[in-house]
C-alpha positions in Angstrom: 107.1 60.1 114.7 106.2 58.6 118.1 102.7 58.2 119.6 103.8 60.7 122.3 104.6 63.3 119.6 101.1 62.8 118.1 99.3 63.0 121.4 98.5 66.7 121.4 95.6 66.9 118.9 93.1 65.7 121.5 93.9 68.7 123.6 94.3 71.3 120.8 92.0 73.8 122.4 93.6 73.5 125.8 97.1 73.8 124.1 96.0 77.1 122.6 94.4 78.4 125.8 97.1 77.3 128.4 100.4 77.2 126.6 102.3 80.5 126.8 103.1 82.4 123.7 106.4 83.8 122.5 107.7 87.3 123.2 108.9 90.0 120.8 112.4 89.6 122.2 112.6 86.2 120.6 111.7 87.6 117.1 114.3 90.4 117.6 117.0 87.8 118.6 116.4 85.7 115.5 116.3 88.7 113.2 119.5 90.2 114.7 121.3 86.9 114.1 120.0 86.7 110.5 121.5 90.1 109.8 119.3 90.7 106.8 115.6 90.8 106.1 113.8 87.4 106.4 110.8 87.3 104.1 109.9 83.6 104.1 109.9 80.9 106.8 109.0 77.3 107.2 107.9 76.2 110.7 108.4 72.6 111.9 105.6 71.3 114.2 103.6 74.6 114.3 101.0 73.3 116.7 98.2 75.8 117.3 100.4 78.7 116.0 102.0 80.1 119.1 105.2 81.0 117.3 103.6 81.2 113.9 101.7 84.4 114.9 104.9 86.0 116.2 106.7 85.8 112.9 103.7 86.4 110.7 102.8 89.5 112.6 106.1 91.0 111.5 105.4 90.4 107.8 107.2 87.1 107.4 105.4 84.7 105.0 105.2 81.5 107.0 104.5 78.0 105.8 103.3 76.3 109.0 103.6 72.5 109.0 102.2 69.9 111.5 101.1 66.3 111.2 98.1 66.8 113.4 94.9 68.1 111.7 93.3 69.2 115.0 96.3 71.4 115.8 96.3 73.0 112.4 92.5 73.6 112.6 93.1 75.5 115.9 96.0 77.4 114.2 93.8 78.4 111.3 91.4 80.2 113.6 93.9 82.9 114.5 96.6 83.3 111.9 96.8 86.1 109.3 96.6 85.6 105.5 100.4 85.4 105.1 100.4 81.9 106.7 99.9 78.8 104.7 99.4 75.5 106.5 100.6 72.1 105.4 99.6 68.9 107.1 102.9 66.9 107.2 105.5 65.7 109.6 109.0 67.2 109.1 110.1 63.9 107.6 107.3 64.0 105.0 108.3 67.4 103.6 109.7 67.2 100.1 112.6 69.3 99.0 111.7 72.0 96.5 111.0 75.6 97.7 113.6 77.0 100.0 113.2 79.6 102.8 115.1 82.3 104.5 114.3 80.8 107.9 113.4 77.3 109.1 112.4 77.1 112.8 110.9 74.8 115.3 109.1 76.0 118.5 109.2 73.2 121.2 108.9 70.7 118.5 112.3 69.6 117.1 112.8 66.9 119.7 109.8 65.0 118.0 111.7 64.7 114.7 113.7 61.7 113.7 117.5 62.1 114.1 118.3 60.3 110.8 118.7 62.9 108.1 117.5 65.7 110.4 120.1 68.2 109.4 120.4 67.4 105.7 116.6 67.8 105.5 116.7 71.2 107.3 119.6 72.4 105.1 117.7 71.4 101.9 114.8 73.6 103.0 117.1 76.6 103.5 118.4 79.2 101.1 122.3 79.4 101.2 123.2 81.3 104.4 119.6 80.9 105.6 118.9 80.7 109.3 117.8 77.7 111.3 116.3 78.3 114.7 115.0 76.0 117.5 113.6 77.3 120.7 111.7 76.1 123.8 112.1 75.4 127.5 110.6 74.1 130.6 107.5 75.7 132.2 107.6 75.1 135.9 107.0 76.8 139.3 109.6 79.4 140.0 109.5 78.9 143.8 111.7 75.9 144.7 109.4 74.8 147.5 106.3 74.8 145.2 108.3 72.9 142.5 109.3 70.3 145.1 105.7 69.9 146.3 104.6 69.4 142.7 107.3 66.9 142.1 106.3 64.9 145.2 102.6 65.0 144.3 103.5 63.8 140.7 105.9 61.1 141.8 103.3 58.2 142.2 102.2 58.8 138.6 105.3 60.1 136.8 109.0 60.2 137.7 109.4 63.3 135.4 107.2 65.2 133.1 110.1 66.6 131.1 111.3 65.5 127.6 114.9 64.2 128.0 117.6 65.6 125.8 117.5 63.5 122.5 121.3 63.0 122.5 121.7 62.6 126.3 123.3 66.0 126.9 123.3 66.6 130.7 121.3 69.6 131.9 124.4 71.3 133.3 126.4 71.2 130.1 127.2 74.6 128.6 125.9 73.8 125.1 122.5 72.1 125.1 120.8 70.0 122.4 120.3 70.7 119.5 123.3 72.9 119.5 125.4 69.8 120.3 124.2 68.1 117.1 124.5 71.3 115.0 128.1 71.6 116.0 128.7 68.2 114.5 127.0 68.9 111.2 129.1 70.1 108.2 126.1 71.7 106.8 125.8 74.5 109.4 128.1 77.1 110.9 128.0 79.9 113.5 126.2 77.8 116.0 124.9 80.0 118.9 122.9 79.4 122.0 121.0 82.2 123.8 118.5 82.6 126.6 115.3 84.6 126.6 114.2 85.1 130.2 110.4 84.7 130.7 108.5 84.9 134.0 104.8 84.3 134.1 102.0 84.2 136.7 99.2 81.6 136.4 96.2 80.7 138.5 96.4 77.1 139.9 93.6 75.9 137.5 95.5 77.4 134.5 98.7 75.7 135.6 96.8 72.4 135.7 95.4 73.3 132.3 99.0 73.7 131.1 99.9 70.3 132.5 96.9 68.8 130.6 98.9 69.7 127.4 102.1 68.0 128.4 102.8 64.7 126.6 104.0 62.8 129.7 100.5 63.2 131.3 98.7 62.5 128.0 100.4 59.1 127.9 98.8 58.1 131.3 95.5 56.3 131.4 92.7 58.8 131.7 91.9 57.9 135.4 95.5 58.0 136.5 95.9 61.3 134.6 93.1 62.9 136.6 94.4 61.5 139.8 97.8 63.2 139.1 96.1 66.5 138.3 94.1 66.2 141.6 97.2 65.5 143.6 99.1 68.4 142.1 96.1 70.7 142.6 96.1 70.0 146.3 99.7 71.3 146.8 99.4 74.4 144.6 99.0 77.9 145.9 96.1 79.9 144.5 98.6 81.8 142.2 101.6 80.1 140.8 104.7 82.1 139.8 106.2 80.4 136.7 109.8 80.2 135.3 109.5 79.7 131.6 112.8 80.7 130.1 113.3 80.0 126.4 116.6 78.4 125.2 117.3 79.4 121.6 119.6 77.7 119.2 120.6 79.4 116.0 122.7 78.2 113.0 123.4 79.3 109.5 123.4 77.1 106.4 126.8 77.0 104.8 127.0 78.5 101.3 127.5 75.9 98.6 
């Protein structure tokens, strides 16, 4: 796992405060796809529990895994008793117990490609569901987005995480659906979109940026300069586009 992937622990409290949670529509989408009750789930890269709480609130027994102790400490402040935490990277999980659902919320791109799908399949019951979801959080107004881009440019060309397999943003099927289609271990690959529109104050938007790995990789002084430059071009209230791209797949029966 890269240093960029492990950069979030230092800002665990900010991550919990400023990152948006996940809507009920997402849970409904995953359950409708499953087509049967899902009682157990394993979460890859649970972070502070943004998605954990959504599934646990509906009675799913969740095993929440993350390699970062600070993130799990924050998660443990808010999750119900039907959540068990395991400090481990996805690659460090040992096959054994299987689950009705294995999912990753804005975390799958941090896992290693080698053995990714055989490892996921080994953690799933036959016909169990795999789900990955996430998306960009950015100003909805194109003029504000361009102002932010220009303010950021001296420090970062982009603050996005590129597609792990190089899929272009305008392709109909995005990653990881592109990889899942190539795996003989999964079938019924689907991609869906959950629309999400938020409103943030300018300080809260900067707070969100303080949890984005691209900024966390900058030297502290340069990072603050970037935040200051972006703050100067933001309106007092920032309308945010934060649509969630969802990928779903089913493990083949053996």
